[in-house]
C-alpha positions in Angstrom: 116.0 76.8 90.8 114.9 80.5 90.7 112.5 81.8 93.4 110.8 85.2 93.0 110.0 86.6 96.5 107.5 89.5 96.6 107.5 91.4 99.9 105.2 93.7 101.7 105.2 95.4 105.1 101.7 95.2 106.6 101.8 91.4 107.4 105.2 91.5 109.2 105.2 90.5 112.9 105.4 93.7 115.0 103.9 96.0 112.3 100.4 97.1 113.3 99.7 100.5 111.7 100.1 102.2 108.3 103.5 103.5 107.4 103.0 107.3 107.5 105.9 108.6 105.4 104.8 112.2 105.8 104.9 112.1 109.6 108.3 113.6 110.7 107.9 112.9 114.4 110.6 111.1 116.3 108.1 108.4 117.4 107.1 107.7 113.8 110.7 107.6 112.6 111.5 105.0 115.2 108.4 103.0 114.3 109.4 103.0 110.6 113.0 102.0 111.2 111.9 99.2 113.5 109.4 98.0 110.8 112.2 98.0 108.2 114.4 95.9 110.5 111.5 93.5 111.2 110.7 93.1 107.5 114.4 92.5 106.6 114.6 89.8 109.3 111.6 88.0 107.8 112.9 88.3 104.3 116.3 86.9 105.3 114.6 84.0 107.1 112.6 83.2 104.0 115.6 83.5 101.7 117.7 81.2 103.9 114.8 78.7 103.9 114.6 78.8 100.1 118.3 78.2 99.7 118.3 75.4 102.3 115.4 73.9 100.4 117.3 73.8 97.1 116.9 77.2 95.5 119.9 78.4 93.5 118.7 81.9 92.9 116.3 84.3 94.8 115.0 87.5 93.4 113.6 89.8 96.1 111.0 92.5 95.2 110.9 95.3 97.7 107.2 95.6 97.1 105.9 97.9 99.8 104.6 101.3 98.7 107.8 103.2 99.4 109.7 100.9 97.1 112.7 101.0 99.4 111.6 99.5 102.7 114.0 96.6 103.1 117.4 97.4 104.7 119.6 96.5 101.8 122.8 96.6 104.0 121.4 93.9 106.2 120.0 91.8 103.3 121.2 88.2 102.6 124.0 88.8 100.1 123.0 85.8 97.9 120.0 87.7 96.4 119.3 90.4 93.9 116.7 93.0 94.9 114.2 95.1 92.9 113.5 98.4 94.5 112.5 102.0 93.7 109.6 103.8 92.2 108.2 104.3 88.6 108.7 100.6 87.8 108.0 99.3 84.3 105.7 96.6 85.8 104.4 95.7 89.3 106.4 92.4 89.3 109.4 92.8 87.0 111.1 89.5 85.9 108.4 87.3 87.3 108.2 85.1 84.2 108.7 81.6 82.7 112.3 81.6 83.9 111.1 81.4 87.5 110.3 78.1 89.2 108.3 79.4 92.1 107.0 82.6 93.7 106.3 83.5 97.3 105.2 86.4 99.5 106.5 87.7 102.8 104.6 90.3 104.8 101.2 89.6 103.3 98.0 91.4 104.4 94.4 90.4 103.6 92.4 92.0 100.8 90.1 95.0 101.2 86.9 94.3 103.2 88.3 91.3 105.2 86.7 91.2 108.6 89.3 91.7 111.4 92.2 91.8 108.9 95.1 94.0 110.2 95.9 96.7 107.7 93.6 95.1 105.2 93.5 96.7 101.7 94.0 96.0 98.0 96.7 98.2 96.6 95.3 101.4 98.3 92.7 102.5 100.8 90.5 103.8 97.9 89.7 100.3 96.7 86.5 98.6 98.0 87.0 95.4 95.9 88.7 94.0 92.9 87.1 91.2 91.0 88.3 89.1 88.0 85.6 87.2 86.1 83.5 87.5 89.2 86.2 86.3 91.6 87.3 88.7 94.3 91.1 89.0 94.8 93.5 91.4 96.4 97.2 91.6 96.0 97.8 88.0 96.9 95.6 86.8 94.1 97.0 89.2 91.6 100.5 88.0 92.2 99.4 84.4 92.0 97.6 85.1 88.7 100.6 86.9 87.1 102.8 84.0 88.1 100.3 81.5 86.9 100.1 83.2 83.5 103.7 82.2 83.1 103.2 78.7 84.6 104.8 79.6 87.9 103.3 78.2 91.1 102.9 80.3 94.3 104.3 78.0 97.0 104.8 80.1 100.2 103.2 83.0 102.0 103.7 84.5 105.4 101.7 87.3 107.1 98.4 87.9 108.8 96.4 84.8 109.7 93.6 86.2 107.5 95.9 86.5 104.5 97.0 82.8 105.0 93.3 81.7 105.0 92.7 83.9 101.9 95.4 82.2 99.8 94.5 78.7 101.0 91.0 79.2 99.5 92.4 79.2 95.9 95.9 77.6 96.0 95.9 74.0 97.2 99.1 72.8 98.9 100.6 76.2 99.5 102.7 76.5 102.6 101.6 79.4 104.9 103.0 80.9 108.1 100.9 83.2 110.2 103.0 85.8 111.9 100.0 87.6 113.5 96.2 87.4 113.9 94.5 90.6 112.8 92.0 91.8 115.3 91.0 95.0 113.5 92.4 97.4 110.9 94.8 98.8 113.5 95.4 95.9 116.0 96.8 92.4 116.0 97.9 89.5 118.2 101.5 89.0 117.0 104.3 86.5 117.4 107.7 87.7 118.7 110.0 88.5 115.7 112.5 85.7 116.6 109.7 83.1 116.6 108.2 84.5 113.4 111.5 84.3 111.6 112.1 80.7 112.8 108.7 79.6 111.5 109.2 81.5 108.2 112.6 79.8 107.6 111.1 76.4 108.3 108.1 77.1 106.1 110.1 78.4 103.2 112.4 75.4 103.3 109.4 73.0 103.4 107.7 74.8 100.5 110.6 74.1 98.2 109.7 70.4 98.3 106.3 71.2 96.9 107.3 73.3 93.9 106.4 70.6 91.4 103.2 69.6 93.1 101.5 73.0 93.6 99.5 74.0 90.5 100.0 77.5 89.1 96.9 79.6 89.6 95.6 80.5 86.2 92.7 82.8 85.3 91.4 82.0 81.8 91.0 85.0 79.5 89.4 87.1 78.5 89.3 88.8 81.9 86.4 91.1 82.9 87.8 93.2 85.7 85.7 95.3 88.1 87.4 98.1 89.9 85.2 99.1 92.8 85.9 102.3 94.9 84.6 103.4 98.2 84.0 106.9 96.9 81.8 107.7 93.9 84.7 108.7 91.6 83.4 107.5 88.2 81.3 109.8 86.0 79.6 108.2 83.0 79.7 111.6 81.3 83.4 111.9 81.8 84.6 108.3 81.7 88.1 107.2 82.6 90.6 106.8 79.7 90.5 103.0 80.3 87.3 100.9 80.7 83.7 101.8 81.0 81.6 103.1 83.9 79.2 100.6 85.5 78.1 103.0 88.2 79.7 105.9 90.2 81.7 103.4 92.3 82.6 100.9 89.6 84.3 100.7 86.3 84.9 97.6 84.1 87.9 96.8 82.0 88.1 93.8 79.6 91.5 92.4 78.9 92.9 89.4 77.0 94.6 88.1 80.1 96.1 89.3 83.5 99.2 90.7 81.9 97.2 92.7 79.4 95.0 93.9 82.2 98.0 95.3 84.1 99.3 97.1 81.0 95.9 98.7 80.5 95.1 99.5 84.2 98.5 101.0 85.0 99.6 102.2 81.5 102.8 100.2 81.8 105.0 100.3 78.6 104.6 97.3 76.5 108.4 97.2 75.8 109.8 95.6 79.0 113.4 95.4 80.2 115.1 92.0 79.7 116.7 90.0 82.6 120.5 90.6 82.6 123.0 88.4 84.4 124.6 90.4 87.2 127.1 87.6 87.9 125.6 86.4 91.2 
């Protein structure tokens, strides 16, 4: 049974501010290294839970912006990991060969009241909507998985992220590692407790793989990309989509996969999964 685990940083217990990769101060370096350790601990807890629950393979996607945030030397040696920049797709190898998908370190979508480090892909985004339904990164992962018939069965992160996913995926197992109080503050569990709860939740989620329905968004998809700043000019429109107003553009796609190819200009020729002998 193959589990595809997406990871992020902002929903990890003990992480409360943005990762500032250009800040070369000693204080910031120590914060970033601690955040990496904390993330790796939560990922390992989830991985152990999945295997204890019956998984036979776990693919980990180091999904935070740096593309190399998990401490690979401390990672559970039963997994394979996707990392690095300039990827051919946001979620490589999340396809029909997977039995379930999950997310560790989740943050709430842009505009969520009280959500710690709330955003949708970047701080420039005010809102993403798909056929009139607002979704952030959680919903996009669930839709991509659902396109391939794969259910999203587990999520850990900010309490607000847990409530967000529970609104559209019935039966998903969630573990709140923190309660966001504002963009830059949270009430947080100790890392040891967070990892214990993530392990238990991930293991329990494996029992629901066949009962949680994949989240599908029927095509065609009318996508609205709304920005905080007025960046869209109808006289100089973007190469993809049409301008609705100075803050919003619209892209029409056949389905969620076609939308990602159009939005990010990913190559249509994708790499194939190769057996690494795990």
